[in-house]
C-alpha positions as CSV (number, residue, x, y, z in Angstrom):
1,M,18.1,-26.1,-2.3
2,I,18.4,-29.8,-3.1
3,G,15.6,-32.1,-4.4
4,G,12.9,-29.4,-3.9
5,L,13.8,-29.0,-0.3
6,Q,15.0,-25.9,1.4
7,A,17.2,-25.7,4.5
8,C,15.9,-23.9,7.6
9,T,17.3,-20.3,7.3
10,T,14.7,-18.2,9.1
11,V,13.6,-18.4,12.7
12,A,9.8,-19.1,12.8
13,P,7.6,-17.0,15.1
14,S,6.3,-18.9,18.1
15,W,2.7,-18.7,17.0
16,L,3.6,-20.5,13.7
17,V,5.3,-23.4,15.6
18,E,2.2,-23.7,17.9
19,D,-0.2,-23.6,14.9
20,V,1.8,-26.3,13.0
21,R,2.0,-28.6,16.0
22,H,-1.7,-28.3,16.7
23,Y,-3.4,-28.0,13.3
24,L,-1.3,-30.4,11.2
25,T,-2.2,-33.2,13.6
26,Q,-6.0,-32.6,13.2
27,T,-8.3,-34.6,11.0
28,P,-8.4,-33.3,8.3
29,R,-5.0,-31.7,8.5
30,Q,-5.2,-28.0,8.4
31,L,-3.4,-24.7,9.0
32,P,-5.0,-21.3,9.8
33,A,-4.8,-18.7,7.0
34,R,-2.4,-16.5,8.8
35,A,0.3,-19.1,8.3
36,L,0.1,-18.4,4.5
37,Y,1.5,-14.9,4.8
38,D,5.2,-14.3,4.5
39,D,7.0,-11.7,2.3
40,L,6.6,-13.6,-0.9
41,S,3.0,-14.6,-0.3
42,S,2.1,-11.0,0.5
43,A,3.5,-9.9,-2.9
44,L,1.6,-12.8,-4.6
45,F,-1.6,-11.8,-2.9
46,D,-1.2,-8.2,-4.0
47,A,-1.0,-9.5,-7.6
48,I,-4.0,-11.8,-7.1
49,C,-6.1,-8.9,-6.0
50,W,-5.8,-7.3,-9.4
51,L,-6.5,-10.3,-11.5
52,P,-9.7,-10.0,-13.6
53,W,-11.0,-13.2,-12.0
54,Y,-10.8,-11.7,-8.5
55,P,-13.3,-8.9,-8.3
56,V,-13.2,-8.3,-4.5
57,T,-10.5,-5.7,-4.4
58,R,-11.8,-3.6,-7.3
59,A,-15.3,-3.6,-5.9
60,E,-14.1,-2.6,-2.4
61,C,-11.7,0.1,-3.7
62,R,-14.5,1.7,-5.7
63,L,-16.7,1.8,-2.6
64,L,-13.9,3.4,-0.6
65,D,-13.2,5.9,-3.3
66,T,-16.8,6.9,-3.7
67,H,-18.1,6.8,-0.1
68,G,-15.0,7.5,2.0
69,G,-16.4,10.7,3.6
70,A,-19.7,9.0,4.5
71,I,-17.9,6.0,5.9
72,L,-15.8,8.1,8.2
73,D,-18.8,10.1,9.2
74,A,-20.8,6.9,10.0
75,A,-17.8,5.7,12.1
76,G,-18.2,8.9,14.2
77,G,-15.3,10.9,12.9
78,P,-12.4,8.8,14.4
79,N,-9.0,10.4,15.0
80,R,-7.3,7.0,15.0
81,L,-7.7,4.2,12.5
82,V,-6.6,0.6,13.2
83,E,-6.3,-1.8,10.3
84,L,-6.1,-5.5,10.7
85,G,-4.2,-7.2,7.9
86,C,-3.0,-4.0,6.3
87,G,-1.7,-5.3,3.0
88,N,0.1,-2.5,1.2
89,G,-2.0,0.3,2.8
90,D,-3.7,1.3,-0.4
91,K,-7.3,0.8,0.9
92,L,-6.8,3.1,3.9
93,R,-5.1,5.7,1.6
94,R,-8.2,5.6,-0.6
95,L,-10.5,6.0,2.4
96,L,-8.6,8.9,3.8
97,N,-8.2,10.7,0.5
98,A,-11.9,10.4,-0.2
99,G,-12.7,11.6,3.3
100,R,-10.4,14.6,3.0
101,A,-11.9,15.5,-0.4
102,T,-15.4,15.6,1.1
103,P,-16.4,19.0,2.4
104,C,-16.8,18.9,6.2
105,A,-16.1,15.2,6.3
106,P,-14.5,14.2,9.6
107,G,-11.9,12.2,7.6
108,R,-9.7,15.3,8.1
109,W,-9.6,14.5,11.8
110,V,-7.7,11.2,11.4
111,A,-4.2,11.8,12.8
112,Q,-2.9,8.3,13.5
113,I,-3.0,4.9,11.8
114,D,-2.1,1.7,13.5
115,L,-1.3,-1.2,11.1
116,I,-1.5,-4.8,12.5
117,D,-0.1,-7.6,10.4
118,V,2.1,-10.7,10.8
119,S,4.0,-9.9,7.5
120,A,7.0,-7.5,7.9
121,S,6.9,-6.7,4.2
122,A,3.2,-5.8,4.3
123,L,3.7,-3.5,7.3
124,A,6.6,-1.8,5.5
125,A,4.6,-1.3,2.4
126,G,1.6,0.0,4.3
127,Q,3.7,2.4,6.2
128,A,5.4,3.7,3.1
129,T,2.0,4.2,1.4
130,L,0.3,6.0,4.2
131,T,3.2,8.2,5.3
132,T,2.8,10.0,2.0
133,L,-0.3,11.6,3.4
134,S,0.4,14.9,5.3
135,G,-0.3,15.2,9.0
136,L,-0.5,11.5,9.6
137,R,1.4,9.3,12.1
138,V,1.7,5.6,11.1
139,D,2.6,3.0,13.7
140,T,3.1,-0.7,12.9
141,H,2.5,-3.8,15.1
142,R,3.9,-7.1,13.9
143,H,1.5,-9.4,15.7
144,P,-1.5,-11.6,15.1
145,Y,-4.7,-9.6,15.3
146,E,-5.5,-10.3,19.0
147,E,-2.1,-9.3,20.3
148,G,-1.9,-6.2,18.0
149,L,-5.4,-5.0,19.2
150,L,-4.3,-5.4,22.8
151,E,-1.2,-3.4,22.2
152,V,-3.2,-0.5,20.6
153,S,-5.9,-0.7,23.2
154,E,-3.4,-0.3,26.0
155,A,-1.6,2.6,24.4
156,R,-4.6,4.7,23.4
157,S,-5.3,7.9,25.2
158,D,-8.6,8.8,26.9
159,V,-9.5,11.1,24.0
160,D,-8.8,8.8,21.1
161,R,-11.8,7.8,19.0
162,L,-11.0,4.5,17.3
163,C,-12.3,2.9,14.2
164,V,-11.0,-0.6,13.4
165,A,-10.9,-1.5,9.7
166,F,-11.1,-5.2,8.7
167,L,-11.2,-5.1,4.9
168,G,-10.9,-7.5,1.9
169,S,-13.4,-9.9,3.4
170,S,-10.6,-11.3,5.6
171,I,-13.4,-12.0,8.2
172,G,-14.3,-14.9,5.8
173,N,-11.1,-16.7,6.6
174,F,-12.5,-17.6,10.1
175,D,-15.0,-20.3,10.8
176,P,-18.2,-19.2,12.7
177,P,-16.7,-19.8,16.2
178,G,-13.5,-18.1,15.2
179,M,-15.4,-15.2,13.6
180,R,-17.4,-14.7,16.8
181,A,-14.2,-14.9,18.9
182,L,-12.5,-12.3,16.7
183,L,-15.4,-9.9,16.7
184,D,-15.7,-10.3,20.5
185,T,-11.9,-9.5,20.8
186,I,-12.4,-6.4,18.7
187,R,-15.3,-5.4,20.9
188,R,-13.2,-5.8,24.1
189,A,-10.4,-3.7,22.6
190,V,-12.7,-0.7,21.8
191,R,-14.9,1.6,23.8
192,P,-18.6,2.4,23.3
193,L,-19.3,4.4,20.1
194,D,-15.9,3.4,18.6
195,G,-16.4,2.1,15.0
196,L,-15.8,-1.0,13.0
197,L,-15.5,-0.9,9.3
198,L,-16.0,-4.4,7.8
199,G,-15.6,-5.5,4.2
200,V,-17.4,-8.6,3.2
201,D,-17.6,-10.7,0.1
202,L,-21.2,-11.8,-0.8
203,V,-22.5,-15.0,-2.2
204,K,-22.1,-15.2,-6.0
205,P,-22.4,-17.7,-8.8
206,L,-20.2,-20.8,-8.6
207,P,-18.3,-20.2,-11.8
208,E,-17.2,-16.8,-10.6
209,L,-16.0,-18.3,-7.2
210,M,-14.1,-21.1,-8.9
211,A,-12.3,-18.7,-11.2
212,A,-11.4,-16.4,-8.4
213,Y,-9.8,-19.2,-6.3
214,D,-8.2,-21.3,-9.1
215,D,-7.2,-18.6,-11.6
216,P,-5.9,-19.5,-15.0
217,P,-2.4,-18.0,-14.5
218,G,-2.0,-20.1,-11.4
219,L,-1.1,-17.2,-9.0
220,T,-3.5,-18.5,-6.3
221,A,-1.9,-22.0,-6.6
222,A,1.6,-20.4,-6.2
223,F,0.3,-18.4,-3.2
224,N,-1.1,-21.6,-1.6
225,K,2.0,-23.8,-2.3
226,N,4.3,-21.1,-0.9
227,L,3.1,-22.2,2.5
228,L,5.1,-25.4,2.1
229,V,8.1,-23.3,1.0
230,R,7.7,-21.3,4.2
231,L,7.5,-24.4,6.4
232,N,10.6,-25.8,4.8
233,R,12.5,-22.5,5.3
234,E,11.4,-21.6,8.8
235,L,10.8,-25.0,10.4
236,G,13.3,-27.1,8.4
237,A,10.4,-29.2,7.0
238,T,11.0,-31.7,4.1
239,F,7.9,-30.9,2.0
240,D,8.4,-31.8,-1.7
241,I,6.7,-28.8,-3.2
242,G,6.0,-30.7,-6.4
243,G,4.4,-33.5,-4.5
244,F,1.3,-31.4,-3.6
245,A,-1.4,-29.8,-5.8
246,H,-3.6,-26.7,-5.2
247,R,-7.3,-27.4,-5.1
248,A,-10.3,-25.1,-4.6
249,V,-13.6,-26.5,-3.5
250,W,-17.0,-24.8,-3.0
251,N,-18.7,-26.1,0.2
252,V,-22.4,-25.2,-0.5
253,V,-23.6,-26.3,2.9
254,E,-21.2,-24.1,4.8
255,S,-21.2,-21.3,2.2
256,R,-17.4,-21.2,1.9
257,M,-14.6,-21.7,-0.6
258,E,-12.0,-24.1,0.7
259,I,-8.4,-24.1,-0.4
260,H,-6.5,-27.4,-0.1
261,L,-3.0,-28.7,-0.7
262,V,-3.4,-32.3,-1.9
263,S,-0.7,-34.9,-1.7
264,F,-0.1,-36.6,-5.0
265,R,1.2,-39.8,-3.4
266,R,2.0,-41.5,-0.1
267,Q,4.9,-39.6,1.5
268,R,6.4,-38.8,4.9
269,V,7.3,-35.3,5.8
270,E,9.5,-34.3,8.7
271,V,8.9,-30.9,10.5
272,P,11.8,-30.8,13.0
273,G,11.0,-27.2,14.0
274,A,7.7,-28.3,15.3
275,D,8.8,-31.8,16.4
276,L,6.5,-33.5,14.0
277,S,6.7,-36.5,11.6
278,I,3.7,-36.8,9.3
279,E,2.6,-39.6,7.0
280,F,0.5,-38.4,4.1
281,R,-1.7,-40.8,2.1
282,A,-2.2,-40.3,-1.6
283,G,-5.1,-37.8,-2.0
284,E,-4.8,-36.6,1.6
285,Y,-4.9,-32.8,2.0
286,I,-4.0,-29.9,4.2
287,W,-6.8,-27.5,4.4
288,T,-5.1,-24.1,4.2
289,E,-7.8,-21.5,3.9
290,S,-11.6,-21.0,4.2
291,S,-13.3,-18.1,2.6
292,Y,-16.9,-17.8,3.7
293,K,-19.3,-15.9,1.6
294,F,-22.1,-14.0,3.2
295,R,-25.6,-12.5,3.0
296,V,-26.2,-9.0,4.4
297,D,-28.6,-10.0,7.1
298,D,-26.2,-12.7,8.4
299,V,-23.4,-10.2,8.6
300,E,-25.4,-7.7,10.6
301,R,-26.7,-10.4,12.9
302,R,-23.1,-11.5,13.7
303,L,-22.1,-7.9,14.4
304,Q,-25.0,-7.5,16.8
305,E,-24.2,-10.7,18.7
306,S,-20.7,-9.3,19.4
307,G,-21.9,-5.9,20.7
308,F,-21.8,-3.8,17.5
309,E,-24.8,-2.0,16.0
310,P,-24.7,-1.6,12.2
311,V,-25.4,2.0,11.2
312,R,-24.7,2.2,7.5
313,R,-23.9,-0.1,4.6
314,W,-22.8,0.1,1.0
315,I,-23.1,-2.6,-1.7
316,N,-21.4,-2.3,-5.1
317,D,-23.7,-2.1,-8.2
318,E,-23.1,-5.8,-9.1
319,G,-24.2,-6.9,-5.6
320,Q,-20.9,-8.7,-5.0
321,F,-19.4,-6.8,-2.1
322,L,-20.5,-5.1,1.1
323,L,-19.0,-2.4,3.3
324,V,-20.7,-2.0,6.7
325,V,-19.9,0.4,9.5
326,A,-21.0,-0.6,13.0
327,L,-20.6,1.2,16.3
328,A,-19.7,-0.5,19.6
329,Q,-22.5,-0.5,22.1
């Protein structure tokens, strides 16, 4: 590595090339959140999840630990769980352990897990975590969500009862049209009475949001800037990592946190792997992530619009986080 630049040493997936070509030429410049996740960023995100300023993971895990049996019951006693964006597999492990510990809970019927993620390291970690549970088969699918769901849907048997888990409020990374498109995709991939388990971050006071997305140790900043490291490595880009700053912004009108990478100065960046040459102005930014925050009624309305009927919900004591189970209609 010379002058903060890193040579292209890894072949980029085709979807990343297409995303960079399309989104980095938009106004404002942007990239979808899935581009953030490589092996290093997956490890950074695991660390972020346990920071005291980021309560989402702790709240969700407590709900899974406490209500796992009821969650699986509400989902209709699935024998196959599909997780979108699996992380390290800990959340499904908690769900299944809680289900198995509940007398007569149908969690004991789950025989197969399908993990869908674009990160090879996340899939490996998730598989390692979940294969410690007896009587469980774990398959991995290294694809974006839509392709992974199609693969699972085509491979399922006539007797499989699915539940798709989308946890960690990852649904908040999609704008409203993208959210609707993803929920519609999930609905097409499942059958009537299959389940959807959705974890959703709720609206909370601004100081808490800012601390969560711009934490004092700077882990979220490192997570965000690693996107530039990835583009240098996989697309031969010439981003000067020190030439960009992490910025978190609350958009009150859209009810979302926005994460930006802001150029300190006027600079030109070449991205040969995507056949791009980009001129950045001082203060110009790349919008790298949105994290929408929700109200309960809005979540349930969106589910119904995509053909799911909410059947049960759980909210943590602090009113920060929601788990909802909905059944495909």
